[in-house]
N, C-alpha and C positions, 0 to 999 in steps of 0.2 A: 631291626632293620626300620630305615626310614623311608616313606613314599614321598616323591617329589612329582610336581605337576609342571609340565613345560609347555609353552606355547610354541607351535611348530607351523611350518608352512606344507603338511600333509594335506591331501585335499580329499582323498577318497579313499576305498576299499583297496583298489590296486597299489597305491602309494604306501597303504599299512603293510601289505604283503612284502613290499620291497625292502622296507626297514626291519620286517619281524626276523629273518635269518642273522641279521648283524646283531640285534639286542639278544636274540637267544643265545648267541656264541659269546656274548661278552662276559668276562669273568666279573663276580659281584653282583650282575643283575639277577635278581630272584624272580620277580614278576614285572609284568608291563602291560599296560592296556593303552588303546588309542580311541579317541572319540574325535570324530570328524563332522560331526552332526551339526555343531555350532558354526558361529562365522568364522571362528579361529580354531583350529585342531588342537586338542590338548592330548598330551602324550604323558601318561603317568607310568614311572619307572620306581620300583621297590627293589632296594639292595644297600650294598656298601660302597661307600665312596661314591655316590651320586652327584654328580654337579652338572650345571649348565654345559660347562666347557666340555665336559667328558661326553655327555649325551649327544652334543653337537657333533663332536669327533666321531661318534659312532655311528650316526646316520648320514654323515655328510659323503662317505661313499656311494650311496644310493640317490644323492641328489638334492638331499632335504636338509633343513637347518633349524636350530633352536632359535626361536625369536624372543624369547625371555622365559621368566619362572613364574608360575602362578602360587599364589598362598595356599597353604594345604586347607582343605575343607574340615568342617568338624568330624563329619563321619567320611570315611574313605572305604570303599568295598572292591577289593581286586579278586577276580578269580584266580584258579590254579593255572589257567592257560590264557594266553593274550587273546583278547577280546576284540574283535572287529566291530565296526559300526553296523547297524541293522541295515541290510540293503532294501531297496525299493523293491516291491514285487514285480516280478518278470511280465511282460506283456507285449503283444503285437499290436494292441490297438491303436497307438500312437502313429504306428509307421503304416498301418493300413487306412488310418483317417487322413493322413497326409496324401497318400497316393490317391486316394478317393476324391479329394479337393483338386489336385494336380489334374487328374483325369476330367473331372467336372468343368474346371476352367479351361482346359484344351478342347473338350467338347464345346461349349458355348463360344469361344472363339471361331471355331471352325463353323458353327451354325450362324454366326454374325457375319462370317464372310460370304456366306451364300454357297459354298462348295467345300468339299473336303479335298484338303491339299496334304499329302503326306509327308513332305519336307517341312512344311510349315509347323503341322501338328507335332511331329518329333523333336523340332527345334523348340518350339514353346514348352513342351513337357520337359524337355531336358533342361531348359532356362528354369523353369519353376523347380525342377529337382536339385540342382547345384545351389540355386539360391536359398532355398528353404532350409536344405541340409547343412550349408555353411553357415546360416544362422544359428543353429542351435549348437553346432561346433565353436562358434565364436563366443559364447556365453560364457564358456571357460575353456580357453584353449589349454592352459596348463593341464586340467584335468584330462581333456581330450587325448593329449599328446601323451600322457601316462599311460590311457587305455589303450591306445592305438599301437604304441610300440609293443603291446603284448601280443600282437598277432600279425601284424604288417611286416613283410620281409625287408622293407627299406627302411622303415622309422625302427627296426629293432637294431640295424646297424648304425643308423643316423638318427638319433634322436631329434634333431633338429627338424627333420622332415615333417615331423608330427606337428609341430608348429606351424609350417607353411602351409601344409596340406589344406586347412579350412579357407585359405587365401586363394589356391588353385582353384578350388571348387567355386568360389564367389567369382573369380575372374571368367571362369568356363561359363557359369550363368549369365554373367553380363555380357560374354561375347555372343551365348546363342540368343540373348533376347534382342540384342543389337545387330544381329546377321552379319557380325564383324568377323573378317578373315574365316570364313566357313571352313576351308580345306585343312588349314593349321588347327583351328578349334576341334574339329572332328579327330584329326590324329593325335592331339595331346590327349583328348578324351579317352582314345583306344590305349593309349600307354599306360595312363593314370589308371584308368579302372582295370585295365589287363593285370597291373601289378597288384592292385587291391585284390583282385580275384584269386591269385595265386595265395595271398596270405590267408583269405577265407578257405580256401580248399585245404590247405595245409592243417589249418586249426581243426576243421571237420574231419578230415581223415585221421588226424590223433585224438579225436574225441574230446577235445579240451572242452571243459565247461566255462567258459569266459563271457563277458559282456560285449555285445557289438557296439562299437562306437560311432555308428552311422549317423547318429542322432546326438553326437556329443556324450555327456554323461547325466543330462537333464532326465533321461528316462532309461529305465534298466530293461534293454533289449536282449534276449539270450542270443548267442551266435549259434545259427542255424541254416538249414537249406533256404530258408527266406532270404537271408544276407546273401547268399550265393545268387539265388533268383535276381534280386535287386541287381547286384553288379552285372550279370550277364545281360540283363535287360539292358544296361545303358551301354554295354560294350556291342550289343545286336542293334541298338540305335544308331551308334556312331558308323558302325561299318555299314548299315543300309543306306545312311545318308551320304557316305563316300561314294557307294556304288551308284547311288541315284545322281550324284553330282559329276561322277567321271562316266557314266554309262551313254 
């Protein structure tokens, strides 16, 4: 059997997990491995009748494609089972650091204003939250969308929502910062974060060990109650601002 190496548009471990069942079930595919650590992911497939066209047809149903074939290396080592790329170590440190910076910036803004204003403080915090979190998602929208549809109830049915979501956060952050249409902005925040919370709760109840995509795929944040607290916090602030506005 001959091993062939193909350049693909796989991006992360979640992408590899999606094409895995298709390759495992394919007749003639003896072993395969995927490496997404480089600038272009390389899929190595060993078996009979392996061609770029056939592998492309195998992974197309999962939404991925073969971009070209790589020359075989001098030594090719394939394990007996599919090998996923090594994951970054899980850590809440990036999330904690971002929240600490946001709280510090809001505190300094209120100190400079001379008095504490709850509406202003919450508006600035939510502006910073959405702008920073959308920034990390926009670094690799495709990878975020792939990870997000793994647990979000809307993105699971309509994958395009995962591509739009970072821009929704960006627009909300800009709206909070500019104090534009505050009533509509808070209502949209309630809906968006409410839907996101449902997906997080379902993942936690099912005890699924998946990556939280709140900071895109730059950091390996585990899905946990911390993610739920983050979503509920934004829900609570949007609700509180609506109460203060309408009260």
